[in-house]
C-alpha positions in Angstrom: 30.0 30.7 17.2 30.2 29.1 13.9 27.6 26.3 13.1 28.7 22.5 12.7 27.5 22.0 9.9 27.8 17.3 10.0 25.0 18.2 12.4 24.1 15.0 14.8 27.0 13.2 13.1 29.4 15.3 15.2 28.8 13.8 18.4 28.2 10.0 17.5 31.0 7.8 18.0 32.8 6.1 14.9 31.0 8.7 12.9 34.0 10.5 11.1 34.4 8.3 8.4 30.4 8.4 7.4 30.5 12.6 7.4 33.1 12.5 5.7 32.1 9.4 2.8 28.6 11.6 2.9 30.2 14.7 1.3 32.4 12.0 -1.6 31.6 11.2 -4.7 31.5 7.6 -3.2 28.4 6.1 -2.6 27.9 5.0 0.6 27.9 1.5 1.5 24.5 1.0 2.7 23.5 2.7 -0.2 25.3 0.2 -2.7 23.4 -2.8 -0.6 20.1 -1.4 -1.2 20.5 -1.0 -4.9 21.7 -4.2 -6.0 18.8 -5.5 -3.6 15.9 -3.2 -5.2 17.3 -4.7 -8.3 17.5 -8.2 -7.6 13.4 -8.4 -6.0 12.2 -6.6 -9.0 14.1 -8.9 -11.4 13.7 -12.2 -9.5 9.5 -11.6 -9.1 9.4 -13.2 -13.0 8.3 -16.8 -14.4 10.8 -17.3 -16.4 14.6 -16.3 -17.8 13.2 -14.1 -20.4 10.9 -12.1 -17.8 13.6 -11.7 -15.7 15.3 -9.5 -18.0 12.3 -7.6 -19.1 12.4 -6.6 -15.1 15.6 -5.6 -14.7 15.7 -3.6 -18.2 12.2 -1.4 -17.0 13.8 -1.0 -13.9 17.1 0.4 -15.2 15.1 2.5 -18.0 12.6 4.1 -15.1 15.1 4.2 -12.0 18.3 5.3 -13.6 16.5 6.6 -16.8 13.7 8.3 -15.0 11.3 6.6 -17.9 7.4 6.5 -16.4 6.3 2.8 -15.8 4.2 3.4 -19.2 6.9 5.0 -21.2 9.5 2.1 -20.1 7.0 -0.9 -20.9 6.4 1.0 -24.6 10.3 1.3 -24.9 10.9 -2.5 -25.1 10.8 -3.8 -28.1 12.6 -7.2 -26.9 11.8 -10.5 -28.9 11.4 -12.1 -31.8 13.1 -10.0 -34.7 14.1 -7.9 -32.5 17.5 -6.6 -34.6 19.5 -6.9 -31.4 17.5 -3.9 -29.8 16.0 -4.5 -26.3 14.9 -0.8 -25.9 15.0 2.6 -26.9 13.9 5.8 -25.7 12.5 9.1 -26.8 14.7 11.5 -28.2 16.9 13.5 -25.7 16.0 17.2 -27.3 19.1 18.7 -25.8 21.6 16.9 -28.1 19.5 15.6 -30.4 19.9 11.7 -29.5 18.1 8.6 -29.3 19.2 6.1 -27.1 19.1 2.1 -28.0 19.1 -0.5 -25.1 21.1 -3.8 -25.1 20.2 -5.4 -21.6 21.9 -8.6 -20.1 20.9 -10.0 -16.4 22.6 -12.0 -14.4 24.6 -15.0 -16.2 23.5 -13.6 -19.7 26.1 -11.0 -19.8 29.2 -11.9 -22.0 31.7 -10.0 -23.7 30.3 -11.4 -27.5 27.0 -10.1 -26.4 28.6 -6.5 -26.1 30.6 -7.5 -30.4 27.2 -8.7 -30.9 25.3 -5.4 -30.2 27.9 -3.1 -31.4 27.4 -5.0 -34.9 23.6 -4.7 -35.0 23.4 -0.9 -33.8 25.9 -0.5 -37.1 23.8 -2.4 -39.3 20.3 -1.1 -38.0 19.5 1.8 -40.2 20.9 0.0 -43.7 18.2 -2.7 -42.8 14.7 -2.7 -45.1 12.1 -1.1 -42.8 9.7 -2.8 -44.8 10.7 -6.3 -43.3 11.0 -5.0 -39.8 8.5 -5.5 -36.7 6.2 -1.5 -37.2 8.0 -0.5 -34.0 10.8 -0.4 -35.4 10.2 0.4 -38.4 8.8 3.4 -37.1 12.2 3.7 -35.2 14.3 3.8 -37.7 12.7 6.0 -40.1 12.4 8.4 -36.9 16.1 8.0 -37.2 16.8 8.7 -40.5 14.2 11.8 -41.2 15.4 13.7 -38.1 18.6 12.9 -38.9 19.2 11.7 -35.0 22.4 10.6 -33.3 22.2 7.2 -31.5 23.7 6.6 -28.2 24.0 3.0 -27.7 23.6 1.3 -24.4 24.7 -2.3 -23.2 22.9 -2.2 -19.6 23.7 -5.5 -17.1 23.7 -5.8 -13.0 27.2 -7.6 -13.6 30.5 -5.7 -13.2 32.5 -5.2 -16.6 35.6 -4.3 -17.5 35.7 -3.1 -20.9 35.1 0.7 -22.7 34.1 1.0 -26.0 33.8 4.5 -28.4 30.7 3.4 -29.4 29.0 1.9 -26.5 28.0 3.0 -23.5 28.6 0.3 -21.0 26.4 0.7 -18.1 27.4 -2.0 -15.2 26.2 -2.3 -11.7 28.6 0.0 -10.6 27.8 2.5 -12.8 24.4 1.7 -12.1 24.7 2.6 -8.4 27.3 5.8 -9.2 24.3 7.5 -11.4 21.6 7.0 -8.8 23.7 8.3 -5.9 24.9 11.9 -7.9 21.0 12.1 -8.7 20.7 12.2 -4.7 23.6 15.1 -4.4 22.4 18.0 -4.8 24.8 20.8 -7.0 27.0 23.4 -4.1 25.7 26.7 -3.9 27.4 28.7 -7.4 27.5 25.6 -8.9 26.2 24.8 -12.4 24.2 21.3 -12.7 22.9 20.5 -16.4 19.0 19.5 -16.8 17.3 17.5 -19.5 14.7 18.7 -21.6 11.7 16.9 -22.5 10.8 18.6 -25.6 12.0 21.8 -27.3 9.4 23.9 -29.7 11.0 26.9 -31.8 8.9 29.7 -32.5 10.3 32.4 -35.2 14.0 33.5 -32.7 12.8 32.1 -29.7 13.2 28.2 -28.2 11.0 27.0 -25.3 12.2 24.5 -23.5 9.5 21.7 -21.7 10.9 19.9 -18.9 10.2 17.7 -15.8 9.6 19.6 -12.6 11.6 16.8 -10.4 14.9 18.3 -13.2 14.3 22.1 -10.6 14.1 20.1 -7.6 
């Protein structure tokens, strides 16, 4: 007898739509609601609007980009003379790229903010490092010395209808979609990419270091 892959769902009235959605790329309704609720709870646990924005950014860095709590806290550089950069994450050695972030929570999002972030990112490498905050000067120096590629990420909890070749717009729908796709494991016979934390070279050998969760 052939085994039914839907399991108990087959015996629950009205569950056909649920079982179909389970195998699709569309997030379950309850999943989307939980993500929105988690963002709101995390961001709103703050004393002022600036702290709300930082809390939201930390939520994105730890949940969407899988940074540790400590790494996310260290990555946030938002404040006076931040050159329009709210945070940056270490190099992704799989493609020699560093990510720069601008985040807008709630009503602070605007298309003008996206345009400003785009211009700030363009001018970043031309700035005088001697006049920068130490952590930003170190960032710019590293980008230049290692000839790193820059990926600009604008993140917001709002829905955004905007496309740009230079900036990746990560709005609430994309946040939900990214998290949903992560919990769906590739089917048998399918390939799945992994992210390298570090890459070491020795003679003709390349050693890749990755987190265990990349293999789960």
